[in-house]
Backbone as CSV, one residue per row, in Angstrom:
resi,resn,N_x,N_y,N_z,CA_x,CA_y,CA_z,C_x,C_y,C_z
1,MET,-7.432,13.093,5.340,-7.589,11.794,5.565,-7.054,11.530,6.724
2,TYR,-7.433,10.530,7.660,-7.210,10.411,8.923,-6.031,9.014,9.396
3,LYS,-5.204,9.310,9.978,-4.216,8.707,10.288,-4.631,7.742,11.577
4,GLN,-3.885,6.323,11.365,-3.517,5.653,12.702,-2.661,4.579,12.813
5,ILE,-2.050,4.381,14.197,-0.622,3.874,14.115,-0.874,2.569,14.384
6,ALA,0.193,1.426,13.819,0.069,0.074,14.019,0.969,-0.872,13.776
7,ALA,1.008,-1.762,14.897,2.547,-2.765,14.499,1.723,-3.968,14.615
8,VAL,1.990,-4.927,13.865,1.009,-6.192,14.004,2.117,-7.620,13.234
9,CYS,2.434,-8.793,13.927,3.102,-9.666,13.298,2.413,-10.623,13.791
10,LEU,2.314,-12.072,13.052,1.858,-13.208,12.766,2.418,-14.162,12.820
11,SER,2.102,-15.643,13.488,2.935,-16.617,13.348,1.981,-18.021,13.131
12,VAL,2.336,-19.145,12.273,1.238,-20.203,12.047,2.048,-21.598,12.893
13,PHE,3.176,-21.625,13.307,3.816,-23.266,13.491,4.206,-22.362,14.546
14,LEU,5.370,-23.656,15.400,5.672,-23.607,16.631,6.972,-22.119,16.172
15,VAL,6.974,-20.967,16.884,7.920,-20.390,16.480,8.551,-20.044,17.918
16,GLY,10.011,-19.805,17.946,11.171,-19.277,18.819,11.636,-18.444,18.665
17,CYS,12.444,-17.696,19.975,13.108,-17.037,19.460,14.401,-17.382,19.512
18,SER,15.361,-16.800,18.633,16.560,-17.330,18.442,17.561,-16.380,18.089
19,THR,19.031,-17.181,18.468,20.005,-15.724,17.586,20.560,-16.567,16.722
20,THR,20.133,-17.540,16.097,21.057,-18.109,14.945,20.821,-17.431,13.845
21,THR,21.411,-18.132,12.682,21.222,-17.347,11.300,20.004,-17.571,10.540
22,LYS,19.416,-18.382,11.027,17.932,-18.701,10.349,17.201,-17.539,10.007
23,THR,16.521,-17.546,9.221,15.632,-16.271,8.431,14.511,-15.885,9.732
24,LYS,14.537,-14.722,10.064,13.548,-14.485,10.758,12.308,-13.880,10.269
25,VAL,11.175,-14.066,11.095,10.070,-13.391,10.640,10.350,-11.671,10.330
26,ALA,9.799,-11.315,9.288,10.140,-9.698,9.149,9.792,-8.980,10.121
27,GLY,10.417,-7.898,10.861,10.370,-6.874,11.718,10.232,-7.875,13.528
28,SER,10.775,-9.017,13.438,10.981,-9.878,14.417,12.232,-10.367,15.135
29,SER,12.228,-10.596,15.868,13.708,-11.730,16.214,13.280,-13.124,16.366
30,TYR,12.022,-13.518,15.854,11.620,-14.634,15.960,11.553,-15.571,14.573
31,HIS,11.948,-16.967,14.760,12.096,-17.459,13.337,11.545,-18.742,13.696
32,PHE,11.013,-19.475,12.641,10.268,-20.844,12.681,11.211,-22.194,13.058
33,ALA,11.079,-22.834,14.265,12.071,-23.766,14.468,11.562,-24.636,13.913
34,ASN,12.944,-25.655,13.701,12.709,-26.859,13.096,12.002,-26.867,11.178
35,TYR,11.769,-25.781,10.909,11.635,-25.754,9.762,12.541,-24.824,8.640
36,THR,12.691,-25.128,7.359,13.251,-24.314,6.149,12.212,-23.156,5.844
37,HIS,13.021,-22.162,5.985,12.252,-20.917,5.347,12.563,-20.321,4.211
38,THR,11.967,-20.410,3.818,11.992,-19.572,2.146,11.109,-18.917,1.714
39,ILE,11.525,-17.651,1.146,11.124,-16.511,0.731,10.839,-16.805,-1.029
40,ILE,9.422,-17.004,-0.906,8.905,-16.904,-2.597,8.864,-15.733,-3.184
41,ALA,8.810,-14.717,-2.669,8.158,-13.428,-2.890,8.702,-12.118,-1.940
42,GLU,9.021,-10.899,-2.307,9.158,-10.045,-1.526,9.249,-8.550,-2.036
43,SER,8.563,-7.735,-1.396,8.144,-6.531,-2.284,8.407,-5.615,-0.840
44,LEU,9.067,-4.254,-1.410,8.913,-3.170,-0.449,8.266,-1.865,-1.369
45,VAL,7.308,-1.706,-0.429,6.390,-0.640,-1.308,6.041,0.577,-0.340
46,SER,6.192,1.706,-0.712,6.088,2.786,0.464,6.481,2.534,1.543
47,GLY,7.618,1.856,1.981,8.158,1.643,3.331,7.632,-0.031,3.722
48,LEU,6.505,-0.129,3.209,6.298,-1.809,3.912,7.150,-2.864,3.280
49,GLN,7.474,-4.003,4.127,8.080,-4.899,3.325,7.036,-5.923,3.593
50,VAL,6.393,-6.770,2.209,5.971,-7.750,1.975,6.602,-8.939,1.778
51,ARG,6.150,-10.296,2.352,6.742,-11.274,1.699,6.100,-12.436,1.711
52,LEU,6.389,-13.468,0.721,5.759,-14.585,0.850,6.401,-15.747,1.171
53,VAL,6.413,-16.334,2.286,7.216,-17.386,2.695,6.772,-19.063,2.682
54,ARG,7.821,-19.866,2.382,6.951,-21.304,2.120,7.559,-21.773,3.200
55,LEU,7.417,-22.792,4.381,7.851,-23.422,5.621,7.800,-24.810,5.036
56,SER,8.883,-25.531,4.910,9.055,-26.920,5.017,10.140,-27.861,5.849
57,GLY,9.842,-28.922,5.689,10.667,-29.659,6.279,10.135,-30.047,8.148
58,GLY,8.835,-29.293,8.461,8.579,-29.847,9.598,7.688,-30.465,9.511
59,THR,7.001,-30.397,10.985,5.373,-31.036,11.166,4.396,-29.839,10.663
60,SER,3.820,-30.547,9.368,2.873,-29.627,8.579,1.460,-29.918,8.956
61,THR,0.246,-29.368,9.107,-1.157,-29.993,8.874,-1.451,-29.867,7.765
62,CYS,-0.635,-28.769,6.909,-1.257,-29.323,4.948,-0.501,-30.499,4.882
63,VAL,-1.093,-31.079,4.057,-1.164,-32.550,3.546,-0.299,-32.320,2.179
64,SER,0.308,-31.254,1.777,1.632,-31.003,0.671,2.420,-31.116,1.665
65,GLY,2.628,-30.867,2.849,4.146,-30.754,3.565,4.806,-29.459,3.670
66,THR,3.993,-28.621,2.962,4.469,-27.429,2.972,3.295,-26.150,3.481
67,ALA,3.670,-25.324,4.036,2.815,-23.859,4.234,3.060,-22.649,3.740
68,ASP,2.139,-21.860,3.208,2.618,-20.682,2.941,2.087,-19.225,3.866
69,HIS,2.639,-18.627,4.112,2.386,-17.899,4.992,2.855,-16.186,4.352
70,ILE,2.465,-15.106,5.223,2.675,-13.464,4.493,3.499,-12.923,5.936
71,GLU,4.124,-12.088,5.534,4.525,-11.351,6.601,4.947,-9.835,6.355
72,LEU,4.119,-9.078,6.978,4.187,-7.728,6.532,4.878,-6.692,8.066
73,ASN,5.377,-5.898,7.277,6.231,-5.004,8.448,6.694,-3.867,8.015
74,GLY,6.038,-2.537,8.409,6.109,-1.357,8.010,4.870,-0.629,8.083
75,PRO,5.166,0.239,7.461,3.558,1.450,7.606,2.490,0.779,6.665
76,ILE,1.466,0.981,6.412,0.168,0.813,5.757,-0.135,1.854,5.113
77,GLY,-0.441,1.655,3.729,-0.454,2.907,2.632,-1.603,2.597,1.757
78,PRO,-1.541,3.069,0.524,-2.701,3.305,-0.328,-2.187,1.665,-0.938
79,ASP,-0.890,1.022,-1.488,-0.734,0.464,-2.194,-0.870,-0.955,-1.234
80,SER,-1.074,-1.296,-0.020,-0.579,-2.336,0.650,-1.689,-3.480,0.156
81,THR,-2.988,-2.985,0.542,-3.858,-3.732,-0.089,-3.875,-4.676,-1.277
82,TYR,-3.400,-3.917,-2.381,-2.915,-4.395,-3.817,-2.238,-5.408,-3.511
83,ILE,-0.930,-5.199,-3.347,0.195,-5.906,-2.910,-0.114,-7.421,-2.070
84,VAL,-0.845,-7.195,-1.273,-0.903,-8.294,-0.037,-2.105,-9.231,-0.887
85,ALA,-3.121,-8.354,-1.547,-3.809,-9.026,-2.472,-3.134,-10.291,-3.491
86,LYS,-2.021,-9.797,-4.197,-1.387,-10.503,-4.974,-0.491,-11.803,-4.221
87,TYR,-0.121,-11.559,-3.669,0.461,-12.210,-2.688,-0.409,-13.546,-2.121
88,LEU,-1.640,-12.708,-1.656,-2.304,-14.528,-1.333,-2.932,-14.946,-2.589
89,ASP,-3.014,-14.663,-3.908,-3.226,-14.837,-4.896,-1.978,-16.001,-4.850
90,MET,-0.877,-15.624,-4.696,0.208,-16.057,-5.062,0.685,-17.709,-3.779
91,ALA,-0.155,-17.248,-2.790,0.066,-18.166,-1.938,-0.457,-19.937,-2.454
92,GLN,0.336,-21.073,-1.817,-0.145,-22.108,-2.078,-1.124,-22.597,-1.132
93,PRO,-2.345,-22.745,-1.358,-3.171,-22.884,-0.485,-2.872,-24.352,0.616
94,CYS,-3.703,-24.597,1.600,-3.271,-25.542,2.390,-4.311,-26.432,2.804
95,LYS,-4.697,-27.142,2.552,-5.469,-28.178,2.908,-5.183,-29.415,3.975
96,ASN,-5.672,-29.619,4.962,-5.544,-30.587,5.960,-5.970,-32.281,5.730
97,SER,-5.656,-33.081,6.114,-6.024,-34.628,5.933,-7.670,-34.868,5.302
98,ASP,-8.468,-34.232,5.683,-9.888,-34.046,5.381,-10.531,-33.165,4.406
99,GLY,-9.610,-32.578,3.756,-9.834,-31.508,2.705,-10.315,-30.145,2.923
100,THR,-10.202,-29.908,4.477,-10.761,-28.681,4.825,-9.364,-28.042,4.670
101,ARG,-9.574,-26.924,3.532,-8.832,-25.847,3.847,-8.588,-24.867,4.808
102,ILE,-7.183,-24.452,5.352,-6.977,-23.630,6.075,-6.610,-22.604,5.708
103,GLY,-7.000,-21.247,6.117,-6.685,-20.087,6.077,-5.213,-19.539,6.256
104,THR,-4.691,-18.710,5.182,-3.470,-18.050,5.229,-2.985,-17.570,6.159
105,PHE,-2.126,-17.683,7.215,-1.506,-16.689,7.512,-0.864,-15.396,7.805
106,VAL,-1.182,-14.305,8.238,-0.516,-12.902,7.582,0.317,-12.261,9.209
107,TYR,1.217,-12.191,9.244,2.584,-11.967,10.512,2.259,-10.181,10.139
108,LEU,2.215,-9.255,11.044,1.901,-7.930,11.063,2.826,-7.337,11.985
109,ASN,3.688,-6.488,11.561,4.592,-5.529,12.310,4.166,-4.168,11.765
110,SER,3.583,-3.416,12.226,3.631,-1.801,11.556,3.649,-0.554,12.691
111,VAL,3.544,0.305,11.866,3.710,1.734,12.602,2.390,2.116,12.394
112,GLY,1.467,1.628,11.572,0.641,2.436,11.132,0.254,3.214,9.993
113,GLY,-0.590,4.043,9.909,-0.720,4.499,8.348,-1.965,5.400,8.339
114,PHE,-2.783,5.233,7.570,-4.158,5.775,7.044,-5.325,5.119,7.530
115,ILE,-6.054,5.270,8.212,-7.123,4.407,8.812,-7.911,3.528,7.380
116,THR,-8.218,4.716,6.233,-9.062,4.198,5.275,-8.311,2.975,4.875
117,ASP,-6.963,3.068,4.764,-6.052,1.997,4.359,-5.945,0.585,4.801
118,GLY,-5.629,0.615,6.435,-6.106,-0.186,7.566,-7.539,-1.218,7.155
119,MET,-8.256,-0.698,7.196,-9.788,-0.916,6.775,-9.960,-1.425,5.393
120,GLU,-9.662,-1.063,4.421,-9.493,-1.663,3.291,-8.604,-3.092,3.440
121,LEU,-7.908,-2.886,4.150,-6.656,-4.299,4.364,-7.493,-4.908,4.917
122,GLY,-8.012,-4.909,5.940,-8.890,-5.904,6.775,-10.089,-6.750,6.272
123,ARG,-10.894,-5.669,5.276,-11.760,-6.216,4.529,-11.346,-7.367,3.938
124,LEU,-10.039,-6.941,3.181,-9.497,-8.463,2.180,-9.362,-9.403,3.193
125,PHE,-8.753,-9.346,4.337,-8.562,-10.383,5.245,-9.312,-11.143,5.205
126,ARG,-10.845,-10.083,5.757,-11.797,-11.197,5.569,-12.818,-12.064,4.507
127,LYS,-12.237,-11.236,3.478,-12.828,-11.712,2.051,-12.156,-13.087,1.930
128,GLN,-10.730,-12.984,2.350,-9.640,-13.961,2.104,-9.538,-15.079,2.935
129,GLN,-10.319,-14.859,4.362,-10.432,-15.891,5.282,-8.840,-15.742,5.948
130,VAL,-8.328,-15.480,5.973,-6.837,-14.862,6.578,-6.720,-15.108,8.048
131,ILE,-5.959,-15.943,8.545,-5.585,-15.825,10.184,-4.859,-14.786,10.455
132,THR,-4.494,-13.835,11.329,-4.127,-12.623,11.745,-3.380,-12.622,13.133
133,LYS,-2.049,-12.578,13.237,-1.434,-12.780,14.369,-0.731,-11.934,14.595
134,VAL,-0.165,-11.731,15.928,0.719,-10.631,16.713,2.213,-11.344,17.018
135,MET,3.149,-11.311,16.834,4.279,-11.927,17.663,4.542,-11.362,19.045
136,GLY,5.506,-11.975,19.582,5.504,-11.309,21.075,6.638,-10.319,21.048
137,ASP,7.081,-10.180,20.508,8.282,-9.038,20.445,7.888,-7.536,19.316
138,GLN,6.742,-7.847,18.609,6.075,-7.058,17.843,4.785,-5.980,18.547
139,LYS,4.498,-5.273,18.057,3.030,-4.044,18.320,2.660,-3.937,17.209
140,CYS,1.556,-4.051,17.202,0.320,-3.711,16.005,-0.592,-2.507,16.530
141,ALA,-0.254,-1.238,15.869,-0.946,-0.039,16.374,-1.713,0.051,15.209
142,SER,-2.861,1.247,15.836,-3.341,2.089,14.783,-3.904,1.263,13.536
143,SER,-3.623,1.770,12.297,-4.304,0.995,10.994,-3.855,-0.543,11.091
144,CYS,-2.684,-0.242,11.827,-2.483,-2.113,11.704,-3.072,-2.896,12.598
145,ALA,-3.518,-2.130,13.922,-4.585,-2.944,14.521,-5.812,-3.224,13.874
146,VAL,-6.607,-1.907,13.382,-7.677,-1.881,12.409,-7.615,-3.325,11.602
147,ALA,-6.709,-3.298,10.885,-6.299,-4.435,9.612,-6.271,-5.889,10.503
148,PHE,-5.740,-5.884,11.386,-5.554,-6.969,12.037,-6.905,-7.587,12.457
149,LEU,-8.266,-6.932,12.750,-9.425,-6.991,13.364,-10.010,-7.815,12.177
150,GLY,-9.772,-7.465,11.138,-10.202,-8.453,9.772,-9.826,-9.857,9.788
151,GLY,-9.247,-10.468,10.374,-8.163,-11.999,10.336,-10.111,-12.752,10.678
152,THR,-10.117,-13.607,9.712,-11.323,-14.661,10.431,-10.841,-15.070,11.606
153,TYR,-9.778,-15.421,11.869,-9.013,-15.869,13.369,-8.162,-14.918,13.355
154,ARG,-8.175,-14.544,14.722,-7.243,-13.912,15.356,-6.292,-14.025,16.533
155,THR,-5.016,-14.090,16.701,-4.462,-14.658,17.656,-3.478,-13.515,17.997
156,MET,-2.630,-13.756,19.431,-1.259,-12.927,19.462,-0.472,-14.115,20.297
157,THR,0.903,-13.715,20.191,1.643,-14.664,21.366,1.877,-13.642,22.825
158,SER,2.348,-14.299,23.485,2.599,-13.316,25.025,3.899,-12.313,24.403
159,GLU,3.252,-11.518,24.994,4.081,-10.070,25.197,4.085,-9.127,23.817
160,ALA,3.051,-9.722,23.051,2.554,-8.929,21.897,1.801,-7.818,22.322
161,GLU,1.339,-6.536,21.268,0.642,-5.631,22.054,-0.194,-4.967,20.578
162,LEU,-1.247,-4.927,21.009,-2.220,-4.149,19.859,-2.483,-2.667,20.917
163,ILE,-2.511,-1.666,19.431,-2.835,-0.325,20.211,-3.371,0.396,19.148
164,PHE,-4.859,0.894,20.064,-6.126,1.727,19.535,-5.650,3.113,19.615
165,HIS,-5.975,4.020,18.564,-6.413,5.558,19.173,-7.632,6.086,17.795
166,ALA,-7.807,6.803,18.032,-8.607,7.797,17.727,-8.383,8.078,16.203
167,PRO,-8.901,8.362,14.811,-8.398,8.540,13.748,-8.340,10.045,13.760
168,TYR,-7.063,10.446,13.183,-6.618,12.035,13.338,-6.318,12.808,12.052
169,ARG,-6.284,14.326,11.836,-5.586,14.373,10.962,-4.935,16.112,11.609
170,ARG,-3.852,16.098,10.846,-2.913,17.650,11.340,-3.811,18.364,10.491
171,ALA,-3.874,19.739,11.354,-4.681,21.042,11.070,-3.246,21.752,10.240
172,SER,-3.855,22.588,9.342,-2.662,23.282,8.642,-1.809,24.307,9.817
173,TYR,-1.998,23.976,11.243,-1.268,25.297,11.589,-0.359,23.953,12.844
174,GLY,-0.545,22.742,12.459,0.192,21.924,13.052,-0.457,20.818,13.933
175,GLN,-1.411,21.167,14.270,-2.101,20.370,15.564,-2.953,19.525,15.238
176,VAL,-3.013,18.497,16.182,-4.009,17.201,15.390,-5.210,17.279,16.075
177,GLU,-6.080,17.261,15.064,-7.608,17.355,15.249,-8.134,15.798,15.005
178,CYS,-8.995,15.239,16.203,-9.284,14.047,16.236,-11.062,14.059,15.376
179,ALA,-11.368,13.057,14.833,-12.292,12.702,14.191,-13.552,12.785,15.393
180,SER,-14.408,13.500,14.972,-16.041,13.083,15.994,-16.142,12.142,15.874
181,ILE,-17.137,11.485,16.893,-18.093,10.641,16.656,-18.846,10.463,15.307
182,ASN,-19.769,11.374,14.567,-20.187,11.050,13.747,-19.061,11.197,12.726
183,GLU,-18.010,11.465,12.532,-17.130,11.399,11.863,-16.454,9.707,11.653
184,ALA,-16.368,9.389,12.378,-15.443,8.230,12.846,-16.705,6.901,12.846
185,LYS,-17.721,7.045,12.457,-19.005,6.184,12.135,-18.555,5.174,11.431
186,PRO,-17.685,5.254,10.160,-17.581,4.256,9.268,-16.366,3.521,10.144
187,LEU,-15.745,3.897,11.129,-14.953,2.709,11.715,-15.802,2.123,12.793
188,LYS,-17.078,2.728,13.631,-17.641,2.042,14.480,-18.331,0.844,13.438
189,SER,-18.721,1.203,12.286,-19.507,-0.236,11.533,-18.126,-1.227,11.177
190,TYR,-17.396,-0.548,10.877,-16.625,-1.887,10.455,-16.137,-2.490,11.747
191,TYR,-15.793,-2.064,12.919,-15.264,-2.694,14.268,-16.698,-3.815,14.154
192,SER,-18.029,-3.756,14.292,-19.046,-4.196,14.708,-19.192,-5.261,13.287
193,ARG,-18.772,-5.340,12.192,-18.798,-6.022,11.225,-17.249,-7.539,11.638
194,MET,-16.562,-6.759,12.310,-15.438,-7.870,11.974,-15.516,-8.375,13.809
195,VAL,-15.826,-7.820,14.772,-16.192,-8.557,16.208,-17.352,-8.420,16.593
196,GLY,-18.094,-8.586,15.837,-19.871,-7.951,16.452,-20.252,-6.828,16.800
197,LYS,-21.286,-6.659,17.375,-21.603,-5.477,17.840,-21.241,-5.105,19.093
198,GLN,-21.203,-5.914,19.983,-21.029,-5.511,21.282,-19.581,-5.278,21.730
199,THR,-18.818,-6.356,21.074,-17.279,-6.024,21.434,-16.819,-4.618,20.500
200,GLY,-17.295,-4.549,19.582,-16.743,-3.425,18.393,-17.437,-2.299,19.331
201,GLY,-18.505,-2.217,19.817,-18.881,-1.298,20.544,-17.856,-0.544,21.584
202,ILE,-17.653,-1.623,22.453,-16.577,-1.492,23.415,-15.376,-0.832,22.543
203,LEU,-14.860,-1.241,22.037,-13.649,-0.995,21.264,-13.456,0.239,20.543
204,PHE,-14.784,0.366,20.155,-14.889,2.013,19.469,-14.899,2.949,20.476
205,ASP,-15.579,2.825,21.624,-15.240,3.366,22.587,-14.188,4.036,23.111
206,ARG,-13.341,3.028,23.571,-11.700,2.729,24.016,-10.886,3.843,22.565
207,THR,-11.167,3.307,21.825,-10.766,4.037,20.182,-10.784,5.407,20.474
208,MET,-12.009,6.010,20.545,-12.150,6.702,20.750,-11.405,8.256,21.650
209,SER,-11.036,7.327,23.178,-10.671,8.076,24.025,-9.416,8.451,24.009
210,TYR,-8.884,7.826,22.968,-7.130,8.192,22.683,-7.157,8.855,21.652
211,CYS,-6.814,10.038,21.477,-6.322,11.139,20.375,-5.098,11.902,20.389
212,GLY,-4.247,11.045,19.332,-3.007,11.877,19.038,-2.312,10.709,18.137
213,SER,-0.817,10.945,17.817,-0.042,10.302,17.453,0.754,9.576,18.559
214,THR,1.047,10.102,19.531,1.622,9.537,20.979,0.984,8.782,21.712
215,VAL,-0.038,8.763,21.688,-0.746,8.119,22.764,-1.854,7.081,22.057
216,GLY,-2.329,6.207,22.922,-3.064,5.299,22.833,-3.848,3.754,23.261
217,TRP,-4.739,2.939,23.491,-5.315,2.206,24.456,-4.139,1.120,23.952
218,VAL,-3.462,0.777,24.891,-2.703,-0.493,24.358,-2.931,-1.511,25.503
219,ILE,-2.881,-2.827,24.667,-3.530,-4.191,25.194,-2.867,-4.670,24.690
220,ASN,-2.550,-6.311,26.192,-1.700,-7.411,25.976,-2.906,-8.420,25.405
221,THR,-1.980,-9.646,25.454,-2.614,-10.682,24.838,-3.730,-11.038,25.658
222,GLY,-3.553,-10.816,26.960,-4.357,-11.608,27.921,-5.878,-10.484,27.851
223,ALA,-5.496,-8.668,27.530,-6.594,-7.984,27.765,-7.403,-8.376,26.265
224,ALA,-6.632,-8.721,25.302,-7.515,-8.800,24.073,-8.131,-9.947,23.930
225,MET,-7.826,-11.331,24.818,-8.945,-12.055,24.581,-10.113,-12.178,25.519
226,ALA,-9.999,-11.169,26.896,-10.973,-11.065,27.935,-11.783,-9.593,27.191
227,TYR,-11.381,-9.180,26.191,-12.431,-7.977,25.466,-12.890,-8.389,24.465
228,GLY,-12.716,-10.233,24.076,-13.020,-10.333,23.166,-12.581,-10.179,21.742
229,ILE,-11.343,-10.239,21.111,-10.866,-9.561,20.271,-10.395,-10.642,19.805
230,LEU,-9.179,-11.358,20.296,-9.180,-12.785,19.996,-9.931,-14.005,19.891
231,SER,-9.245,-14.579,18.790,-10.127,-16.199,19.141,-9.745,-17.332,18.986
232,PHE,-8.097,-16.974,19.608,-7.692,-18.050,20.014,-6.166,-17.873,20.885
C-alpha cells in the first residue's frame, strides 16, 4: 500500500488564536471566540484523535442556536473513515432560517497515512456533504490533503498549508519506491471527481512531481485558491 503525509484543520465560526484556558481546536492553538465549546464525544484510534464538538452561546446561523463540528488530529488510517462516519451520524444537523441544511464542518490536522484511506475518507466527506477547512497554524499533508479535497466546500485560513506528494512504498531494502503514473491512476480519477478534470489534472501532475516521505508540494491559502482547490 502507498503512504501519503497530511495535516489539516477546519473551522466554522469566528476563530481566534488565544492563550486563554478555553478549549482549543484539536491539534491547534485556535479556539472559538465567544462560544461555549462542548466536547460531545471523543475517540483515539491508532493515533487519530476524533472529536464531536458542539458550539453554543454565540451567533449561529443554525436555527437551533448550536452547531456541531468534527475535529481530526493525527494520522489517517484504516479505522478513520468508520469512526468519522459514526460521528457524522451523531452530529446535530444545522439548518438556517429558510430550512436549508448546512454541511457539517470537519477540522483536519494530520501528518498523513495511507493514500487509500485518505481517498476513502474523502469519499465519505463528499457523500455527507461536509465542509473541510485547514486552520492557520496547521498543515494538511499527503493522505490528509487527499481527504480534504472530498469536502463539498473547502477552505483554509491564513498561513495554513496543504502538502501533496506522490504515493510511495518502502522496498525491502528500505528505499522509497514511488508509484508510477499508471499505478496512480486511481488517484488521478479521484482528483478529477473531487475538484474537476482541469484542476485535478494539474494537481495530479504536481503531486507526482514529488516523491518521498520528506518532500512535497507545499501550497498556502492563496496558492490553493489560485489553483482552484478552495471553494472560498
